[in-house]
Residue frames as qw, qx, qy, qz and C-alpha x, y, z in Angstrom:
[[0.556, -0.457, -0.334, -0.608, 15.80, 6.27, -3.52],
 [0.777, -0.370, -0.481, 0.168, 16.70, 4.01, -0.60],
 [0.444, 0.013, -0.305, 0.842, 19.19, 6.58, 0.69],
 [0.194, -0.345, -0.077, -0.915, 16.52, 9.29, 0.55],
 [0.706, -0.453, -0.413, -0.353, 13.99, 7.08, 2.35],
 [0.699, -0.216, -0.476, 0.488, 16.55, 6.31, 5.03],
 [0.202, 0.138, -0.177, 0.953, 17.14, 10.03, 5.52],
 [0.441, -0.386, -0.228, -0.777, 13.36, 10.46, 5.85],
 [0.465, -0.353, 0.579, -0.569, 13.31, 7.95, 8.71],
 [0.924, 0.094, -0.151, -0.338, 12.36, 4.70, 6.99],
 [0.385, -0.535, 0.751, -0.042, 14.12, 1.71, 8.55],
 [0.471, 0.102, 0.867, 0.126, 12.40, -0.91, 6.39],
 [0.404, 0.397, -0.282, -0.774, 11.16, -0.71, 2.80],
 [0.656, 0.238, 0.712, -0.078, 8.71, -3.09, 1.15],
 [0.079, 0.300, -0.585, -0.749, 9.46, -3.17, -2.57],
 [0.538, 0.390, 0.680, -0.311, 6.10, -3.73, -4.28],
 [0.043, 0.223, -0.607, -0.762, 6.55, -3.84, -8.08],
 [0.646, 0.213, 0.067, -0.730, 3.35, -4.09, -10.06],
 [0.241, 0.053, 0.951, 0.185, 1.70, -7.31, -11.16],
 [0.510, 0.529, 0.238, -0.635, -0.78, -6.42, -13.89],
 [0.578, 0.144, 0.725, 0.346, -1.14, -8.85, -16.82],
 [0.418, 0.740, 0.447, 0.279, -1.10, -7.05, -20.16],
 [0.054, 0.969, -0.088, 0.223, 0.74, -4.03, -18.78],
 [0.134, -0.680, 0.690, -0.209, 3.28, -5.24, -16.22],
 [0.909, 0.063, -0.348, -0.220, 3.62, -8.91, -17.09],
 [0.030, 0.533, -0.747, 0.396, 5.41, -9.84, -13.91],
 [0.829, -0.260, -0.472, -0.152, 5.02, -13.24, -12.32],
 [0.696, -0.702, 0.147, -0.027, 6.08, -14.24, -8.84],
 [0.878, -0.062, 0.191, 0.435, 9.13, -15.99, -10.30],
 [0.455, 0.669, 0.092, 0.581, 10.09, -12.95, -12.42],
 [0.225, -0.883, 0.086, -0.402, 9.97, -10.57, -9.49],
 [0.819, -0.538, 0.176, 0.096, 11.78, -12.89, -7.11],
 [0.819, 0.180, 0.159, 0.521, 14.58, -13.38, -9.65],
 [0.252, 0.769, 0.030, 0.587, 14.90, -9.61, -10.21],
 [0.508, -0.823, 0.113, -0.229, 14.99, -8.99, -6.46],
 [0.894, -0.303, 0.185, 0.275, 17.72, -11.62, -6.03],
 [0.659, 0.440, 0.111, 0.599, 19.76, -9.96, -8.79],
 [0.032, -0.868, 0.007, -0.495, 19.42, -6.59, -7.07],
 [0.738, -0.670, -0.073, 0.029, 20.44, -7.74, -3.59],
 [0.790, -0.101, 0.002, 0.605, 24.23, -7.91, -4.20],
 [0.286, 0.604, 0.108, 0.736, 24.21, -4.30, -5.40],
 [0.419, -0.821, -0.079, -0.379, 23.03, -3.18, -1.95],
 [0.857, -0.368, -0.129, 0.338, 25.87, -4.90, -0.11],
 [0.572, -0.192, 0.012, 0.797, 28.40, -2.36, 1.07],
 [0.148, 0.637, 0.375, 0.657, 26.20, 0.52, -0.08],
 [0.012, 0.281, -0.340, 0.897, 26.22, 2.15, 3.32],
 [0.178, 0.218, 0.731, -0.622, 23.36, 2.76, 5.72],
 [0.372, -0.085, -0.530, -0.758, 20.22, 1.77, 3.85],
 [0.713, -0.145, 0.299, -0.617, 16.81, 0.52, 4.99],
 [0.393, -0.031, 0.918, 0.035, 16.21, -3.20, 5.10],
 [0.481, 0.280, -0.355, -0.751, 14.46, -4.17, 1.86],
 [0.452, 0.104, 0.875, -0.142, 11.85, -6.91, 1.44],
 [0.148, 0.043, -0.667, -0.729, 9.84, -8.04, -1.59],
 [0.417, 0.435, 0.714, -0.355, 6.09, -8.13, -2.19],
 [0.162, 0.227, 0.608, 0.743, 3.92, -6.96, -5.10],
 [0.349, 0.326, 0.239, -0.846, 1.14, -4.49, -5.83],
 [0.256, 0.209, 0.917, 0.222, -1.51, -6.71, -7.40],
 [0.367, 0.077, -0.242, -0.895, -3.93, -5.28, -9.97],
 [0.422, 0.085, 0.811, -0.395, -7.13, -7.01, -8.93],
 [0.610, 0.265, -0.374, -0.646, -8.45, -8.54, -12.14],
 [0.956, -0.047, 0.002, -0.289, -9.64, -12.11, -12.75],
 [0.783, 0.381, -0.429, 0.240, -6.17, -13.39, -13.64],
 [0.137, 0.487, -0.591, 0.628, -4.46, -11.96, -10.58],
 [0.695, -0.324, 0.268, -0.584, -7.30, -13.13, -8.35],
 [0.977, 0.086, -0.175, -0.087, -6.71, -16.69, -9.63],
 [0.552, 0.464, -0.525, 0.452, -2.98, -16.31, -8.97],
 [0.246, -0.492, 0.501, -0.668, -3.62, -15.29, -5.39],
 [0.883, -0.172, 0.138, -0.414, -5.90, -18.28, -4.85],
 [0.948, 0.224, -0.196, 0.112, -3.22, -20.55, -6.35],
 [0.648, -0.656, 0.153, 0.355, -0.45, -19.08, -4.17],
 [0.675, 0.310, 0.280, 0.608, 1.15, -17.52, -7.25],
 [0.024, 0.949, 0.075, 0.304, 0.97, -13.91, -6.10],
 [0.526, 0.222, -0.437, 0.695, 3.47, -12.07, -3.92],
 [0.466, -0.820, -0.315, -0.108, 1.93, -11.19, -0.55],
 [0.129, -0.848, 0.402, -0.321, 3.85, -9.23, 2.03],
 [0.341, 0.338, -0.837, 0.261, 6.54, -11.28, 3.82],
 [0.275, -0.034, 0.781, -0.560, 4.89, -13.87, 6.00],
 [0.148, -0.188, -0.846, -0.476, 2.05, -14.37, 3.53],
 [0.033, -0.482, -0.756, 0.441, -0.62, -12.93, 5.85],
 [0.218, 0.786, 0.242, -0.526, -1.49, -9.76, 3.88],
 [0.538, 0.248, 0.549, 0.589, -1.52, -8.77, 0.22],
 [0.028, 0.494, -0.011, -0.869, -1.41, -5.35, -1.46],
 [0.380, 0.530, 0.731, 0.201, -4.25, -4.78, -3.94],
 [0.048, 0.394, -0.068, -0.915, -4.91, -1.94, -6.39],
 [0.449, 0.601, 0.661, -0.023, -7.71, -1.09, -8.82],
 [0.161, -0.090, 0.319, 0.930, -8.13, 1.11, -11.86],
 [0.084, -0.577, -0.722, -0.373, -11.92, 1.09, -12.11],
 [0.117, -0.394, 0.081, -0.908, -14.14, 3.86, -10.87],
 [0.725, -0.367, -0.006, -0.584, -16.30, 1.67, -8.66],
 [0.094, -0.274, 0.925, -0.246, -16.25, -1.27, -6.26],
 [0.703, -0.102, -0.417, -0.567, -18.94, -3.67, -7.49],
 [0.788, -0.411, 0.282, -0.362, -20.24, -6.25, -5.05],
 [0.974, 0.164, -0.124, 0.094, -18.39, -9.09, -6.79],
 [0.441, 0.592, -0.433, 0.518, -15.05, -7.36, -6.15],
 [0.379, -0.564, 0.442, -0.585, -15.82, -6.90, -2.46],
 [0.952, -0.149, 0.104, -0.247, -16.95, -10.52, -2.21],
 [0.858, 0.341, -0.273, 0.271, -13.67, -11.70, -3.74],
 [0.127, 0.626, -0.480, 0.601, -11.65, -9.55, -1.36],
 [0.642, -0.431, 0.373, -0.513, -13.56, -11.00, 1.57],
 [0.989, 0.087, -0.105, -0.062, -12.99, -14.48, 0.16],
 [0.561, 0.498, -0.474, 0.461, -9.24, -13.86, 0.36],
 [0.250, -0.549, 0.475, -0.641, -9.66, -12.76, 3.96],
 [0.896, -0.209, 0.142, -0.366, -11.56, -15.96, 4.78],
 [0.925, 0.247, -0.222, 0.186, -8.59, -17.87, 3.37],
 [0.722, -0.539, -0.050, 0.431, -6.27, -16.15, 5.82],
 [0.483, 0.151, 0.193, 0.841, -4.93, -13.40, 3.53],
 [0.028, -0.761, -0.366, 0.534, -5.76, -9.82, 4.55],
 [0.459, 0.617, 0.346, 0.537, -6.37, -7.58, 1.49],
 [0.285, -0.591, -0.110, 0.746, -4.70, -4.18, 1.83],
 [0.435, 0.787, 0.405, 0.164, -6.23, -1.63, -0.54],
 [0.510, -0.098, 0.102, 0.848, -3.59, 0.65, -2.03],
 [0.067, -0.094, 0.098, 0.988, -4.14, 4.42, -2.32],
 [0.123, 0.599, 0.791, -0.026, -7.97, 4.47, -1.95],
 [0.012, 0.710, 0.160, -0.685, -7.87, 8.26, -2.15],
 [0.014, -0.304, 0.581, 0.755, -7.28, 7.95, -5.92],
 [0.086, 0.328, 0.910, 0.240, -10.54, 6.11, -6.66],
 [0.145, -0.237, -0.215, -0.936, -13.18, 8.44, -8.01],
 [0.531, -0.501, -0.609, -0.309, -16.13, 6.66, -6.42],
 [0.561, -0.455, -0.488, 0.491, -14.65, 7.45, -3.00],
 [0.136, 0.086, -0.003, 0.987, -14.37, 11.13, -3.87],
 [0.423, -0.355, -0.355, -0.754, -18.16, 11.11, -4.08],
 [0.802, -0.447, -0.119, -0.379, -18.89, 8.66, -1.28],
 [0.094, 0.530, -0.769, 0.344, -16.26, 7.84, 1.38],
 [0.736, -0.199, 0.405, -0.504, -18.93, 5.67, 3.00],
 [0.895, 0.308, -0.292, -0.140, -18.13, 2.97, 0.42],
 [0.477, 0.435, -0.661, 0.384, -14.67, 2.56, 1.95],
 [0.361, -0.380, 0.547, -0.652, -16.01, 2.81, 5.48],
 [0.909, -0.010, 0.086, -0.408, -18.28, -0.17, 4.75],
 [0.811, 0.371, -0.436, 0.117, -15.30, -2.12, 3.37],
 [0.141, 0.471, -0.657, 0.571, -13.23, -1.33, 6.45],
 [0.635, -0.256, 0.384, -0.619, -16.13, -2.35, 8.68],
 [0.955, 0.144, -0.119, -0.229, -16.17, -5.66, 6.78],
 [0.828, -0.433, 0.286, 0.213, -12.55, -6.26, 7.76],
 [0.734, 0.507, 0.088, 0.444, -10.51, -4.94, 4.82],
 [0.511, -0.580, -0.009, 0.634, -7.38, -2.81, 5.28],
 [0.401, 0.891, 0.147, 0.153, -6.29, 0.43, 3.59],
 [0.674, -0.232, 0.089, 0.696, -2.94, 2.07, 2.79],
 [0.120, 0.952, 0.104, -0.261, -2.48, 5.82, 2.36],
 [0.665, 0.391, 0.084, 0.630, -0.15, 7.14, -0.32],
 [0.404, -0.593, -0.277, 0.639, 1.48, 9.82, 1.83],
 [0.228, -0.078, 0.280, 0.929, 2.21, 12.25, -1.00],
 [0.054, -0.598, -0.680, -0.421, -1.52, 12.54, -1.70],
 [0.309, -0.785, -0.448, 0.296, -1.99, 14.78, 1.35],
 [0.217, -0.609, 0.129, 0.752, 0.24, 17.45, -0.21],
 [0.521, 0.698, 0.088, -0.483, -1.48, 17.35, -3.60],
 [0.270, -0.380, 0.750, 0.469, 0.91, 15.20, -5.64],
 [0.221, 0.254, 0.888, 0.313, -2.01, 13.62, -7.56],
 [0.124, -0.449, -0.423, -0.777, -4.27, 16.66, -7.68],
 [0.287, -0.288, 0.320, -0.856, -6.82, 18.37, -5.49],
 [0.806, -0.196, -0.207, -0.518, -9.52, 15.69, -5.50],
 [0.806, -0.027, -0.553, 0.211, -7.27, 12.87, -4.23],
 [0.221, 0.240, -0.501, 0.801, -5.92, 15.29, -1.62],
 [0.509, -0.284, 0.104, -0.806, -9.42, 16.16, -0.42],
 [0.881, -0.129, -0.372, -0.261, -10.34, 12.49, -0.34],
 [0.628, 0.122, -0.604, 0.475, -7.20, 11.59, 1.64],
 [0.065, -0.269, 0.406, -0.871, -8.00, 14.31, 4.16],
 [0.709, -0.224, -0.078, -0.664, -11.58, 13.04, 4.47],
 [0.878, -0.043, -0.476, -0.017, -10.47, 9.43, 4.95],
 [0.401, 0.206, -0.583, 0.676, -7.91, 10.52, 7.56],
 [0.341, -0.290, 0.241, -0.861, -10.61, 12.45, 9.42],
 [0.851, -0.149, -0.166, -0.475, -12.79, 9.34, 9.42],
 [0.473, -0.515, 0.703, -0.130, -9.92, 7.18, 10.70],
 [0.918, 0.292, 0.121, -0.238, -10.13, 4.84, 7.70],
 [0.552, 0.629, -0.538, 0.099, -6.41, 4.31, 7.09],
 [0.921, -0.386, -0.010, 0.050, -4.54, 1.45, 8.72],
 [0.677, -0.331, 0.258, 0.605, -1.06, 2.43, 7.50],
 [0.338, 0.902, -0.079, -0.257, 0.75, 4.79, 5.14],
 [0.828, 0.014, 0.327, 0.456, 3.49, 4.26, 2.56],
 [0.174, -0.549, 0.284, 0.766, 5.88, 6.27, 0.40],
 [0.708, 0.577, 0.407, -0.018, 4.75, 4.77, -2.95],
 [0.042, -0.796, 0.393, 0.459, 8.07, 6.15, -4.18],
 [0.884, 0.416, 0.195, 0.085, 9.05, 5.15, -7.71],
 [0.608, 0.516, -0.128, 0.590, 12.17, 7.32, -7.90],
 [0.478, -0.187, -0.406, 0.756, 14.39, 9.33, -5.57],
 [0.033, -0.233, -0.081, -0.968, 12.66, 12.61, -6.46],
 [0.517, -0.505, -0.547, -0.422, 9.36, 11.27, -5.04],
 [0.564, -0.310, -0.614, 0.457, 10.69, 11.19, -1.49],
 [0.077, 0.097, -0.166, 0.978, 10.47, 14.97, -1.04],
 [0.513, -0.317, -0.286, -0.745, 6.66, 14.83, -1.34],
 [0.721, -0.301, -0.621, 0.056, 6.62, 11.91, 1.11],
 [0.409, -0.106, -0.461, 0.780, 8.53, 13.94, 3.69],
 [0.188, -0.154, -0.003, -0.970, 6.21, 16.90, 3.23],
 [0.645, -0.318, -0.504, -0.479, 3.23, 14.57, 3.57],
 [0.638, -0.264, -0.627, 0.361, 4.54, 13.14, 6.83],
 [0.186, -0.024, -0.304, 0.934, 5.06, 16.65, 8.19],
 [0.394, -0.238, -0.227, -0.858, 1.54, 17.63, 7.22],
 [0.698, -0.339, -0.610, -0.158, 0.06, 14.56, 8.91],
 [0.511, -0.205, -0.540, 0.636, 2.03, 15.39, 12.04],
 [0.018, -0.089, 0.092, -0.992, 0.89, 19.02, 11.94],
 [0.538, -0.262, -0.343, -0.724, -2.77, 18.01, 11.58],
 [0.852, -0.310, -0.325, -0.269, -2.94, 14.95, 13.83],
 [0.499, -0.745, 0.412, -0.163, 0.22, 14.84, 15.93],
 [0.068, 0.551, -0.831, -0.034, 3.16, 12.50, 16.41],
 [0.556, -0.028, 0.781, -0.283, 0.98, 9.59, 17.54],
 [0.760, 0.536, 0.192, -0.313, -0.77, 9.47, 14.16],
 [0.410, 0.715, -0.554, -0.119, 2.58, 9.41, 12.35],
 [0.213, -0.383, 0.883, -0.170, 3.75, 6.56, 14.58],
 [0.693, 0.215, 0.593, -0.349, 0.53, 4.65, 13.95],
 [0.712, 0.645, 0.008, -0.276, 0.56, 5.08, 10.17],
 [0.489, 0.712, -0.504, 0.020, 4.27, 4.42, 9.63],
 [0.061, 0.436, -0.852, 0.283, 5.23, 1.99, 12.38],
 [0.403, -0.011, 0.806, -0.434, 2.63, 0.20, 14.48],
 [0.722, 0.423, 0.152, -0.526, 0.02, 0.02, 11.70],
 [0.587, 0.539, -0.563, -0.217, 2.37, -1.50, 9.10],
 [0.004, -0.331, 0.913, -0.237, 3.71, -3.99, 11.64],
 [0.572, 0.145, 0.627, -0.509, 0.18, -5.14, 12.43],
 [0.726, 0.507, -0.119, -0.449, -0.67, -5.50, 8.73],
 [0.385, 0.510, -0.766, -0.067, 2.38, -7.65, 8.13],
 [0.185, -0.116, 0.907, -0.359, 1.11, -9.93, 10.90],
 [0.192, -0.305, -0.834, -0.419, -2.24, -10.19, 9.10],
 [0.163, -0.579, -0.670, 0.435, -4.07, -8.11, 11.69],
 [0.070, 0.802, 0.323, 0.497, -6.21, -5.01, 11.32],
 [0.317, 0.074, -0.398, 0.858, -4.52, -2.18, 13.27],
 [0.278, -0.781, -0.546, -0.120, -6.73, -0.41, 15.79]]
């Protein structure tokens, strides 16, 4: 997978294994230990992207408490944290908790918003969240239909509205990278090289610094 991402142009990869109690029972210590065990296998493996560790946090009560207690796994530097949801809505209490993290100096980055059904019906929900200072991350393969037509339509709508701050591969296996490459080409065809540079280079760098890309 790393070799394929390198061939696609990725110089740095953020490994973001899931943290979801009851399904993926990973703690910060578990993931750090697994990452440390993996690192020697990459030595001498040829030209690969640099790899860093964070986590994709399922935003339930338990994980929220972990983030407040510094027991989550933000992106390197600790200024931004990747968040995902499985509900069909964004109730006010969830938005308030996300903003509470931001007030504590941790920028919430919402993973793959194009997959959330409430945004298929009303992209304005995400626009309000972005206006409030939250960040968003596009799953690149969505723009070529990997997850179905509705997420693709939503991704296109959110791109048109300028609501993404960065894009990612969300690759789980080597075979996923082909859809990522096709997604990058489609973004370039629709919006030009500058948009690709923003979504895959300058935007991610700003997020890692805890800043909202503009």
